N, C-alpha and C positions, 0 to 999 in steps of 0.2 A: 273428506280428503281422498276417498277411494275413487278410482277411475277403472272402468271395465275396458279391457283391451282384447284384441283378437290377434296378437302377435304369433300365436301358435294355431291359428285357424279354428279356434274355439274361444268362447267368451270366458275370460278369467280376470280376477282382480289383478291390477297392476302390481300390487305388493305380493302376489303369489305366482308370478310369472317368472320362470328361470331364464330371463332374457334381459339385457340392459336396454330399457325403453325410456324415452322421454315423451310424455303424452300431454297434449293440450286439449281440453274440452272446449266446447263452443263459447262458454262464458269467458274463459281465459283468452281465447283468440280475440274476442271482442274488446276486452279491457286493454290488452297489449297492442291493439291495432295491427294485428298480423293479417295483412291483406295480400301479401305476395311472398315469393320464396326468399327474397332478400331479408325481410323482417323475420321470417321463420328461422333462417340460419343465424341471425343475430341473437335470437332468443334461445339457441341451442348450442352450448359449448361443445367443441369436438367436431363441428361442421363448418366448413368453409366452402367457397364456390368460386368458379371462374365466371366473372361477370361480363365477359365480352363475347357477344353483345348481350344487352340487358334482357332481351326477350328469350334468350337461350341459356339460362344459368346451368352450370354443370357442377353438382355437389361433390365435395371431398369429405369422406367420413374417416376420421382417425388417420388422416394423412393420405388416404387412398381415394383417387378419383381419376378422371380422364378429361383432358382438354380436347380430345379428338372429336372434331365436328364432322368428320368425313362420313360418307355413306357406308364405308367399309369398317366402321368402328362401332362399338357398343359402350354404353355407360358402365362404369365400375360401381358407382353408387346410384341407385335407381329409385323410381317413384311408382306408386300404384294408386289408381283412383278406383275406390270400391273394389279392390283386388285386381284391377286390370292394369297390365304393364304399360307404362308410358315410354315408348321406345326411343323418342328423340327429345333433346333438351328443351326445344321450344314448345313441346307438349305440356310443359309445366306452367304455361300461361293460363291455367284454369282459374275459375272464380273461387275464392276462399270463403265467400259468404255462406252462411247456413251450413257450416260443417258441424257434424256431430262431434268429431274429434280428429286430431292429427296425431299419429303415432310415428315416432322416430326410432327405428330399430338400429342399434349399433352392432357392427361386426357382420360376418358372413351369415346369410340366411339361405343356405344351399340345399335345404331339405323340403320345406313346405311352400316356398314362394317361387313361381316361375317367372321368367326363364331360368333363373338362378341368380343369386345375389352374392357378389364377391366381397363387398365392403360394408354395405348398410343400405337401408331403404327408408323412404318416407311414405307412409300409408295414409292417404286422404280418405276419410269415411264421411260421406255426406249424410245429412239428416234425411230420413225416409218418410214417405207419406204415412200419416196416422188417421185414425177414424174421428179425430177431433178437428173441427173447423178452427183455424187460427191463421194469423198473419203477423208479419213484422216488417218494419221499414227502418231505414237508416240513411241519414244525410250527413255528409261531411263537408265542411268549408275550411280552407286553410290558406296560408300564404302561398305565393307563386301560383295563384289561380287554381288551387286544389279544390275540386268539386267532385265528390263521389256520391252515388246514390245506389241503394240496394232495396229490393222488395222481395218478400217471400209470402206466398199464399198457399195454404194447405186446405184442401176441401174434400170432404167425403162426397162421393158421387152416388153411391148406392150401398146397400148392405155388403160390407166386405170389400168395397172398392173405393180407393182414395187417390188423389193426385196432389203433387207438390210442385209448385212453379217458383223459380228463383230468377230474378233479373238483376243486372248490375251494370254500372257505368262508372268509369274512372277518368278524370281529366286533370291535368295540370299544365300550366303554361311554360314550364321549364325553369330549372334552378339557375341557369346561366343564360347569357345573351351573346350574340355576335356584336361586333363593333357598330353595326347599323341597327341594332335593337331586335333582331330576329331571335326567336327562342331556341335554346339548346336544352337537351335532356327532357324535352316535353313528352307527354304521353296522352293517348286517348285509347280507351278500351271499353268495349261493350260485350256483355256476356249474357247467356241465358241457359237455364237448366230446367228440365221437366222430368218428373218421375211418376209412374202409374203403378199402384200396387193392387193386385186382385187376389182375393182368397178363392181358390178353386177347390173348395171343400174344407173339411175340418183340419186337415193336416198338410195341405199343399198351397203354396203361395207362388205367384208370378210377379216379378218386379221388372218393369221395362223403363229405361231412362235414356235420355239424350241430352247433349250439352254442346255449346259452341262458345268460343271466345275469340273476339276479333281485336287485335292490337295494331295501333298505328303510332309508332314512336319516332320522335324527331332525331336529328343528328346529336351525337354525344359531344360534350365539350372535352377537348383533349389538349394536353400541354407537353411540350418537349423540355424536360428538365435537364437535358444533357448540357445546356448552357449554364446551369447553376453549379455551384461548387460541389466537388466530390470529396467526401471524407472517408478514408479507409475504415471499414467496420461500421459505417453509418450509411454510405451511399450518397446519392444526389440529394441536394437540398430541395425542399418543396416550395412552391409558390404559396404565399399566405393568403388564404381566403380568395382564391381566383374567382372572378365573376364574369370575365369576358374571354372569348376565344374568337378566332377569325377564319373558320374553314372557308375555302374558296368554292367548294362544291357542297350544297346542302344535301346531307345524307338522310337516310330513313331506314326504319325497320318495320316491315309489315308482316303480320302473321295471323293466320286463322287456324285454330285447332279445335277439335271437338270429337264427337263420336256417339255411338249408341251401344247400349248394353241390355242384355236380357238375362235374368236369373230365375231359374225354377228350383224351388226348394220343397222337399216333401219328407214327411215322417211316416209315410205309408208302409215303408219296409219294417218298421217297428224297431229293429235292432240298431238302426243307424239313420241319420239324416242324410239324404241324398241331395247334393247341390250341383247344378250344372249352370255354367256361365258362358255365354257367347258374346263377344264384343268386337267392335271395330273402332279404331282411332285413326284420325287423319290429321295431316298438317300441310299447310301451304305457306311457305316462308320466303321472304325476299328482303335482302339486306344490302345496303350500299352506304359506304362511309368514306369520308375524307380522313384517312388514318392519321395524317400529320397534324390535322386540326388547325391549319393556318394557310396563308397565301404564299405564292412563290417568292415574293420579296423577303418575307420573314424567314422562310426556309434557307434562302441564300445567306442571310445574316447569321443564321444558326449553324452554317457549315454543311447543310444537307446538300449533297452533290446532284440532286434532282429537283425538279420544280414542285413535285408533290407525290404523295403515295395514296392511291385509291384502292379500296378493297370491296369486293362484292361476293355475295353468296346467295344462291337460290336453291330451294329444296322443296320437293314434294314427297310425302311419305304416307303410306297406309300400313296399318298394323292390324292384323286379325288374330284373334285368340279364342280358344275353347278350352275350358277346364271342367272336368267332372270329378267329384270327390265324395267319399263317404266318411261321415263322422259318427263314431259310435255313440249310442244313447244309453248303454248299460250303465247303471249306477254302481257297478261292482268295482273291484280294485284295478281292473285292466281297462284302459281306454286307448283309442287309436284313431288315426286319420289316414286315408289312403286315396290316391287319385291318379288321373291321367291329365296331361297338359299338352297343348299344341299351340304354337305361335308362328305366324309368318309376317315378316316385315318386307315391304317393297319400298326402296328409297332411291330417289334420283336427286343428285346434288351437283351444283356448279360452283366453282370457286376460282377467283382470279384476284391477283394483286398487280396494279399498274404503277409504274414509276414515273408518272407525269401528271401535271395538273390537267392537261388536255391530251389524253392518250390517242396515239395514232396506230398503235400495234395491239395485238391481242396475245394473251398467254393464259388461256382458260382451260381448266381441268373439269372433266365431266366424270362423275361416278354413278354407276347403277348397281345396286346391291339387292339381292334376294336372299333372305335369311329364313331358314326353316329350323324350328326347334321342337323336338319331341321329348317328352319326359314322362316317367312313371315315378311316383313318390309315395312315401308312407312314413309314419312315425307312431310308435306305440309307447305306452307308459304304464307302469305297474306301481300301485300305491300300497305300502305296507301299513298295518294298523297303527304302528308307533310313529308315523309321520314321514317316513322315508319314501321317496318316489324315485324310481329308476326309469330312464327313457332313452330310446334310441330310434334313429330314423335314417333314411337314405333316399337318395334321388339319383336316377340314371338319366342323363340328358344326352340326346343325340342332336348335334348341331351341324347344319350344312349351310355354308355361305358361298354364294356365287357373286363375284365382283368384276364388273366390266368397266374399264377406264378408257377415256379418250382425251386427247390434248390437241388444242388448236393454237398455232403460233403464226407469226408473220404479220403482214399488214392488216389493219382492222377492216379495210375494204375488201380484201381478198385473202382470208386466212388459209393456211394449209394444215392438213392433219399430220401431226407429228407421229402419233401412233393411235391404234384403236384395237382393243382386245375383246371386242364384243363376240367375235367368232371363237375365241379361245380365252375365256375369262379365268381369273384366278379363283381357286377353289380352296375353301377350308372345310374339312369334313372329318369330324371326330366325335366320339362318344366318351363321356367322362362320368364317373361316379363320385358323388359327394355324400357326406354323412354328418350326423350330429349325435353325440352320445353324452350322457350326463346324469346327474343326480341332484335332487334338492331335498331339503329336510326342514320340516317345521319344528325347530328346536323348542319353541314355546309359542304361546298365543301371538306374541308380538315379534318373534325373531324367525326369519326365513333365510336359509342359506342355500346356495346353489353352486355347482361347478359343471362346466361343459367343455367339450372339445368339438369344434365345428369346422367345416370346410366349405369352400365355395370356389367357383371358377368363372372366368369370362373367356369367350371364344377369341381366337386370333383376329388381329386387325390388319387391314390393308391401308397403305399410304393414301392420303388424300391428294397429294401433288407429286406423284412419282415422275421421274425424269425419263424413264424408259418403260417399254412394255414388260420387260423382265421384272422390274421392280413392282410394276402394277399387279403382277400375278403372284407376288410373294407375300403370304400372310405371316404375321408373327406367331410365336408359340402362344397357346392360351395361358391366361393368368391363373394361378392357383394360390390359395391361401389356406393356412391352418391356424385357427384361433383357439388359444387356451384361456379360459376365463373362470374366475371365481367371484362370488358376490354375496353380500348380506343386504337384506331389506328388513328394516326394523322400525317399530313404532314404540314410543315411550310416553310416560306421563299421561296415561289415559288418552293416547293418540293425539296429544297436543304437540308432540315432537316426532318427526320422522327423520331417520338417518339411513341412507342407502349408499353403499359403496361397492364398486366392482373393480377388479384389476385384471388386466389381460396381457397376453403376449401373442403377437401375430407373426407368423413365419410366411413371408410373401415370396413367391417364385414367379419369375418371368413377368414382372410388373411392366406394363406397357407405358413408357414415358413419352409424351408428345411435346414437341417443342418447335417453335419457329426459329430457325437459325440463319445467319448470313450466308448467302450463296453468291459468290463473285461471278460465277458462270452465267448468272441471270442479270448482270448489270451492277452498277456501283452500290446500290442498296437492295440488291436482289435477296430474296429469302426463299427458304424451302421448309416445309413442314416435315420433320423427321420423327420416326418412331424407333426408339431403342427399347430393349428389354433389360431388366435389372432384377436383382434380388434385394429384399429389404427385411429388416426386423423392426417391428413397431411394438413398443411397450407403453403401457399407460394405466391411468387410474381415472375412473369416473365416480363423482360423488354428487349426492343430492341431500340437502338439509332443508326441512320444512318445519317451521315452528309457528304455532298459533296458540299462545298461552292464555289469551283472553279474547273475548269476542271482537274487541276493537283494534287488535293488532295481529299482523301475520307477516312472515318473511320466508322467502325461498332463496336458497343459494345453491347454484350448481357450479361445480368446479371440475375441470378436466385437465389432467397432466398427460402430455404425449412426448415420447422420446422415439421419433422415427428416424432411422438412418439406413443408408444403402450398405449392403455387404458385398455386392457386385454391381458395378455400373460403369460401362465404357460408353460415354456420351459422344454422339456426333455433334460437335460444337460449331462447325462451319464447313463450307465447301469452297475450295480455291477456284481460280479462274478456269483451270482445266477440268474442273468437276470432281477432283479428288477430295475425299473427306478429311477433316481434321478431327482427331479424337482427344478427349480428356478423360482421365480416370476420376470418377466421382465416388468411389468407395469411401464410406465414412461420412458422406454428406447427409444433411437433413433433407427429407422429402419436402417438396414445394407446398406452399399454402397450408402450412401446419405450425401454428403457434405452439410453443412448449406449454404455455399456461393460458387457460381461458376460463373466465368467470362470468356468469350471469347472475346478478343478485336483484331480487324484487322485494321491496318493502312497502307494506300497505297499512293504513290506519283508516278507521271508519267510525262514524257515530252510530248510536243505537238505531235499530231498524223500526222501532215501535213508536217513533215520534209522529205527531200528526202532520208535520210539514215534510216528512220524508227522511232521507238520510244522505250523508256525504261520505265519499271515499276518496282518499288521496293516495297516490301510488308513485313510487320512484323506481326506475330500473337502471342498473349499471351493467354495461357490456364491456368487459375488458379482454383484450387479446395481446399477448406478448408478441415480440417481433417474429417475422416469418420471411422466408425467401419465396419469390415468385418463380425462380428457376431452380433446377435440381443441382446446378453446378456451384451454387452458393458463392458467387463472386461479388455480391453486394451491388451489382448493377441493377438487378430487379429485387428490391428489398422493401419490405414493409416494416416501419418502426412500430413499436408498441403503441396502442391507442386505447382510450377509454371513452365510450359514448354514454351519455345520460339521457334518459327519457323521463318525463313526468306527466302526470294527469290528475285532474280533479273532477270527480263525477258527482253530479247532483241527481239522485234518484227521487223523483216526485212520489213514486210508488213502484210497485212491481212491473208496471207497464211502460212508464215514461221516464226517460233520463236524458241528461245533457252532460257531455264530457268535454272539458277544455284540456287540451294536450299540447305538449311541445316535444319534438324529436330533436336529438342532437343539441341538448340544452346549452352546452358550453361552446357550441359552434366550432367543433374540432374539424380541421382539415385532414382527411385521411384518404389513402389510396384504396381503390377497389379493383383496379386492373392496371397492368403496365406491360410494356414489351420493349426489348432492347434490340437494336439492329446495327450496332457499331457506330453509326453516324447519328443515331437518335435514341432517345429514351422517352417514349410516349407514355403519359400517365393519365388515368381517368380518376377523378375524385368522387367521393360519396356526397350525398346531399348535405347542404348546409343546415343550420338551425331553421326549423319550421314550426310555426304556431298554427293551431286549428281548433275547430269545434265540431263535435259529432253529436247529432241528435238521434235518439233511438226510441222506437215505439213498438209495443206488442198489442195485438188485438185478438 
């Protein structure tokens, strides 16, 4: 039941780490079919995400996240691949096959993880090359043309030198169709990863790796529910099991992301392990969508005062980072980690929304951002003989962001420059200190208690679609959070029962809220992306129960309770025809995308493993989320009702090498929303995948 994690930049037992962590090892990822971020979030209560577009999910931890896709914004909840910061949402399109584990860290991680982590992080740890020759393969076939293939090959090359190669492909023909039978929600993805490990002596190792993932996703199916009945406190009614949509323009999402990484680790210093990591990540992203999801005639019948709404986004990004750190090797009572970090992000992004099925005008925004982040960090811990450990750490981060914006308007054939701030860009330049202090105590062999106070921050953001040069140069204040947390991690009945619980209180300042709001100055269904700042208090409880009383039965239940509400929030809710803003007071409202209750429960039974014919394992997973608002104003126009999803699988293991798993996702065929937006004349909704059956074949060599 033990998993070793590196949440504090050193290897520790999950049950002895004073951080709230949900961890999945490679075997669990395989059994649960976690192959992308969507399924990872469904397996982790307390995490939600903005699913528009699918190739660029933006996670929300404990109610904190950001829908800001602009070049001048940063994620609040972030991801790392082998310790390397993934700067843009679409960089999450990595291959999940052959992961050693995935760690989900809840709360600010503002001390040991760069650039700085304000709400939480997902740490992807890939399997590394070993000196043993081995290989694995996996094939998946499912409804809707689902065809996945994965291959891993690990090969020793010479004494102390080994390589590991991972290849993957994902294809489905779409969960829904147009009226003429063309696929919607379809996807095609190919990926590759290679790593080379070389021992440069008895105490020094070099690890070099590179990866790439190429996604080609079709148009999403989208439905305007504003024509359905609206019930106060419930919102607009859903379509039941929608299978067809009729976009007049076929959209697409194309992205290519990847990078390279080099890590040098040595124990030659004796007193500490010295680790240096240099990395580059890149993204090339192109998105075009028929947002209204239908044709001009249907829009007219639905009361939309324009023939269509088209959206596009293009992005190129490069992220460079270097980190060097020392981790103490002394087995004495005092241990420590210290290091330096540098990150540079260069981002170019274009964004446009058109109010016509066949646009003749242009209203395109260009953003170019260069972000430099420097940090020095460290954390020390002292362990007393009677089981008490005290720890404290800090990080000083200096961030400078330069943001240049340009806007083109007018006729599509001969556009004019509305403004261009390239010669006088907006600047965010500030240094901030964050810290973490706490204590943990091994009360007995099976009871571990901890308490922490931790802080984090996120740099100020620039608007993606500013209407003037002055707005383009004006950053928001940086986000700041202080998190107070206590927890117990316990094992009982000879480790057949595990009960973990933590409670927290987050004080959030200058939270950057991002929202698309109606803008009458831009036409009848014009919109504008606005950024407001607010303060919030988030209280919650995270629990984990694992029971395995006998060899043939096991169950895991994770429950999260969240009570997030704004203490200060004046929201820009719209713009009038003359450009003047309309404000609403949102103090007391719940934060968006935050169910109050979330439960993920796994139940498994299996036969004895010593039978000559092999063994069987059956598993059922329940994923429950209570209701949630998609907007911070809580007006029920963008509202998700409570939903429960069931997955089930039956795995036949011929032996330790070969297995076949029959599975079903969304067993009860629930219709549920994964994204929506309201613009006064419309309420566009995107639904999750319907029920899907499939078969996965796995082999190890």
